[in-house]
C-alpha positions in Angstrom: -12.9 -22.0 -10.4 -11.1 -20.4 -7.6 -7.1 -20.4 -8.6 -4.6 -22.5 -6.3 -1.8 -20.4 -5.1 0.5 -23.3 -5.7 -0.5 -22.9 -9.4 3.1 -21.4 -10.6 5.5 -23.0 -8.6 8.2 -21.2 -10.6 8.4 -18.1 -8.0 9.1 -19.0 -4.3 8.8 -18.7 -1.3 5.3 -18.3 -0.9 2.5 -18.4 1.5 1.7 -21.6 3.1 -1.4 -23.1 1.2 -2.7 -24.5 4.4 -2.6 -20.9 5.7 -4.4 -19.6 2.7 -7.1 -22.9 2.9 -7.8 -22.8 6.4 -7.4 -19.1 7.8 -8.3 -20.7 11.5 -4.5 -21.6 11.6 -3.4 -18.2 10.9 -3.1 -18.8 14.9 0.3 -20.2 14.4 1.6 -16.5 13.3 0.3 -14.9 16.6 3.1 -15.9 18.6 5.8 -14.2 16.2 2.8 -11.5 15.4 2.3 -11.2 19.3 3.5 -7.4 19.8 2.4 -5.0 22.9 -0.2 -1.9 22.5 1.3 0.3 20.0 3.2 3.2 20.5 1.3 6.4 20.0 1.7 9.2 17.4 3.2 6.7 14.9 2.1 6.0 11.4 2.9 4.1 8.6 2.1 4.6 4.8 2.6 2.5 2.2 2.6 3.8 -1.4 1.1 1.9 -4.3 3.0 0.9 -7.4 1.0 -2.6 -8.7 3.4 -5.0 -9.0 6.0 -3.2 -7.6 4.3 -3.4 -4.5 6.0 -6.4 -3.6 8.9 -4.6 -2.4 6.2 -3.5 0.5 5.3 -6.7 0.8 9.0 -8.1 0.8 9.6 -5.7 3.9 6.6 -6.5 5.8 7.0 -10.0 5.7 10.3 -9.4 7.3 9.1 -7.4 10.2 5.8 -10.1 10.2 8.3 -12.6 10.9 10.4 -10.4 13.1 7.0 -9.6 15.3 7.6 -6.1 14.8 4.5 -3.4 14.1 4.4 -0.5 16.5 2.6 1.5 14.7 -0.9 3.0 15.9 -1.9 4.3 12.7 -1.6 2.8 9.0 -2.9 4.4 6.0 -2.4 2.4 2.7 -3.1 3.6 -1.0 -3.7 0.8 -4.2 -1.6 -2.0 -3.7 -0.3 -0.5 -0.4 -3.6 -0.8 1.0 -3.3 -4.5 0.3 -0.4 -4.6 1.8 -0.8 -3.4 4.8 -4.0 -5.4 5.2 -2.3 -8.8 5.0 0.4 -7.1 7.3 -2.7 -6.4 9.9 -3.9 -10.1 9.3 -0.5 -11.8 10.3 -0.6 -13.5 6.5 3.4 -13.8 5.9 3.6 -14.2 2.0 -0.4 -13.5 1.3 0.7 -10.1 -0.5 3.7 -11.4 -2.1 1.5 -14.9 -3.3 -1.2 -12.4 -4.5 1.0 -10.0 -7.0 3.4 -12.9 -7.7 0.1 -15.4 -8.7 -2.9 -13.9 -9.0 -1.8 -10.4 -10.6 -0.1 -12.5 -13.7 -3.2 -14.6 -14.5 -4.7 -13.9 -17.9 -8.0 -13.7 -16.0 -7.2 -10.4 -14.1 -4.7 -8.6 -16.6 -5.9 -9.0 -20.2 -5.1 -6.0 -23.2 -7.5 -7.6 -25.9 -10.5 -7.7 -23.1 -9.5 -3.7 -22.9 -9.6 -3.0 -26.4 -13.3 -5.4 -26.8 -14.6 -2.6 -24.1 -14.5 -4.8 -21.0 -12.0 -4.3 -18.4 -8.6 -4.9 -19.2 -7.7 -5.1 -15.2 -10.7 -7.6 -13.7 -10.2 -6.6 -10.0 -13.9 -8.4 -9.9 -12.4 -11.8 -10.6 -9.0 -11.2 -8.3 -11.4 -10.1 -5.3 -13.2 -13.2 -5.7 -10.0 -15.1 -5.4 -9.0 -13.3 -2.2 -12.3 -13.9 -0.7 -12.6 -17.9 -1.6 -11.7 -20.3 0.9 -8.5 -21.4 -1.2 -6.9 -18.0 -1.2 -8.4 -16.1 1.9 -7.5 -12.5 3.5 -8.5 -13.1 6.9 -9.8 -10.2 7.6 -11.6 -11.7 11.1 -8.3 -11.3 12.5 -7.4 -8.3 11.1 -10.5 -7.0 12.8 -9.0 -8.2 16.0 -6.0 -6.2 15.6 -7.8 -2.5 14.7 -8.7 -2.9 18.3 -5.5 -1.2 19.1 -4.9 0.4 15.8 -6.1 2.3 12.8 -6.3 1.2 9.1 -7.1 3.6 6.6 -7.6 2.6 2.6 -7.7 5.7 0.5 -10.0 5.9 -2.5 -10.3 8.8 -4.6 -14.0 10.2 -5.5 -14.4 10.3 -9.5 -16.6 12.9 -9.3 -14.6 15.5 -6.9 -11.1 13.9 -7.4 -11.4 14.0 -3.2 -9.2 11.5 -1.3 -11.6 10.1 0.9 -9.7 7.8 3.9 -11.9 4.9 4.8 -11.7 2.4 8.2 -12.5 -1.2 7.0 -15.3 -3.2 8.8 -16.2 -7.2 8.6 -18.7 -6.1 5.1 -16.7 -3.6 3.2 -13.1 -4.4 3.8 -12.5 -6.4 0.3 -15.0 -3.4 -1.4 -12.8 -0.6 0.1 -9.3 -2.8 -1.0 -11.2 -3.1 -5.0 -12.1 0.6 -5.0 -8.5 1.9 -4.0 -7.0 0.0 -7.0 -9.2 0.9 -9.5 -7.5 2.4 -12.3 -9.4 4.3 -14.6 -10.2 2.8 -17.9 -8.1 -0.3 -16.8 -11.2 -0.8 -14.9 -13.8 1.3 -16.2 -16.6 1.9 -14.1 -15.0 2.1 -10.6 -16.7 0.9 -7.4 -19.4 2.5 -5.9 -19.7 3.3 -2.6 -22.5 5.0 -0.8 -23.7 6.0 -3.5 -20.7 7.4 -5.3 -18.2 6.3 -7.8 -14.3 5.3 -6.6 -11.4 4.8 -8.3 -7.4 4.4 -7.6 -6.7 6.3 -4.1 -3.0 7.1 -5.3 -4.5 9.6 -8.0 -5.5 11.8 -5.0 -3.5 10.6 -2.3 -0.4 8.7 -3.4 1.7 9.6 -0.2 -0.8 10.2 2.3 2.2 11.8 4.8 0.3 14.9 5.9 -3.0 13.3 5.9 -1.5 11.2 8.7 0.2 14.4 10.3 -3.2 15.9 10.9 -4.9 12.6 12.5 -1.6 13.3 15.2 0.8 11.2 14.1 4.3 12.3 14.9 6.5 9.4 13.5 6.0 9.1 10.2 7.2 6.1 8.1 6.8 5.7 4.0 7.7 2.6 2.3 7.8 4.1 -1.3 8.1 2.1 -4.5 9.0 5.0 -6.4 13.0 5.9 -6.7 13.6 8.8 -4.4 14.4 11.0 -6.9 11.2 10.4 -8.8 9.7 14.2 -8.8 6.6 13.4 -10.8 7.5 15.8 -13.4 5.4 15.3 -16.7 5.8 18.4 -18.5 3.8 17.1 -21.2 0.8 16.0 -19.6 0.1 19.5 -19.2 0.9 20.2 -22.5 -1.2 17.7 -24.3 -3.6 18.7 -21.8 -3.6 22.3 -23.4 -3.5 21.3 -26.3 -6.4 18.7 -26.7 -8.8 20.4 -24.2 -8.4 23.5 -26.4 -12.1 22.2 -27.8 -13.5 21.9 -24.3 -13.6 18.0 -25.4 -10.5 17.3 -22.2 -10.7 13.5 -21.6 -11.2 12.7 -18.4 -7.6 10.5 -18.0 -6.1 13.7 -18.8 -7.5 15.5 -15.3 -7.0 12.6 -14.0 -2.9 12.6 -14.5 -2.8 16.2 -13.9 -4.1 15.9 -10.3 -2.1 12.8 -9.4 0.9 15.2 -10.6 0.1 17.9 -8.4 -1.0 15.5 -5.7 2.6 13.7 -5.9 4.1 16.9 -5.9 2.5 18.3 -2.7 3.1 15.4 -1.1 6.7 15.6 -1.9 7.4 19.3 -0.7 5.3 18.1 2.9 7.9 15.2 3.6 10.7 17.8 2.2 9.4 20.1 4.4 7.3 18.8 7.3 6.2 20.8 10.2 9.1 21.2 13.3 6.9 18.2 15.2 7.2 15.8 13.1 9.9 13.4 11.7 9.3 11.4 8.3 11.3 8.3 7.9 11.6 6.9 4.5 12.0 3.3 3.2 12.9 3.0 -0.3 14.6 0.2 -2.2 18.7 0.0 -2.8 18.0 0.3 -6.4 15.7 1.1 -8.8 12.9 -1.7 -8.6 12.9 -4.3 -11.9 9.6 -4.7 -11.8 6.2 -2.9 -13.3 2.5 -1.3 -12.5 2.2 -4.8 -14.5 3.4 -7.3 -16.8 6.7 -8.1 -14.4 8.7 -11.3 -14.9 8.8 -13.6 -11.9 12.6 -13.0 -12.0 11.9 -9.4 -11.4 9.2 -9.7 -8.9 11.4 -12.3 -6.8 14.3 -9.8 -7.2 12.3 -7.1 -5.5 10.6 -9.3 -2.7 13.9 -10.2 -1.7 15.1 -6.6 -1.7 12.1 -5.3 0.1 13.3 -8.1 3.0 16.2 -6.7 3.1 15.2 -3.2 3.5 13.0 -4.3 6.1 15.2 -5.8 8.5 18.0 -3.1 8.5 15.4 -0.8 9.0 14.5 -2.4 12.2 18.0 -2.8 13.2 18.9 0.9 12.5 15.6 2.4 13.7 15.5 2.1 18.0 13.2 4.7 18.2 10.1 2.6 17.0 11.6 -0.8 19.2 8.7 -2.1 20.3 9.3 -2.0 24.0 8.0 0.4 26.3 11.0 2.2 27.2 12.0 3.1 24.2 8.3 4.5 23.5 8.5 6.9 26.0 11.9 7.9 25.4 10.5 8.3 21.8 7.5 10.5 23.0 9.7 12.7 25.4 12.0 14.0 22.8 9.3 15.1 21.3 8.0 16.9 23.6 11.5 18.6 24.2 12.6 19.3 20.7 12.5 23.0 19.7 14.0 22.1 16.5 12.8 20.4 13.6 13.1 16.6 14.1 15.5 15.4 11.6 14.4 13.3 8.3 16.0 10.6 7.6 15.4 8.3 4.0 16.2 4.6 4.6 18.0 2.4 1.5 
């Protein structure tokens, strides 16, 4: 039976249930989301992080309510991909509700189930809810936004560990989101796409800023869920691997950990020292998030969501270079063309 999004009334505000029941009523949001064409060479990156993604949900909800989406390219990883999807579908509160409701249900996350050999995290159940009319991601509306924008969802090929970036369409959108969120050993089998199994995109592309640059973005905004002092430095992983793997029986989980750490460090290095013709703006929480990947309390989720809304509104006020008006768009592109020095990098908290 589909889960009603009104089943938990302790956490608010939530998406209007009417919007979930009848996605065609998304037209009521179109007036707020009726933005001009996106600004060329701009990109938005959304980091994953499980339930910590509710901070990103707050940022993007504040932008939706303000009619703000100047981005030509959007790249999301894991929970970040889900957040960007509902950003493009214009469903204010959808990502918040999916995290605060669906991801807290025992049908979704159950440690005992994992001990019995089943999936600890049941993504099949989760995406059944997102596909159902009672709680539906309005991909039809989102596809109209992709006529002028490009959304990329990152996944990790479980055989090669290679990051892959796919554009959703009418038939594969939810499949890509499932693959991007499929943490190894929590969702055991991964998701099969065109003959290969794919797992969580954050393992190989935790912060795909360089990918955005390769695709032509020259102003890149990154919504982070990890604190700005996070360095992805976990020496115990490498020590444990060298000890356990000396017998040539190396658990694949350790390979994933090591690969993720290397990919994260590489992304941080690119952000710290980008090419001269790009500006990277990072949106961090104003303080360490109280929520976790899984198992967060309602109060923690509410705290981080509201922090995200404050950060989102503050970003709009403080970053006129991403104003939606054509004048600002031309000014930004001209300034890039004239620049002979490294464009400044801003950390926004």
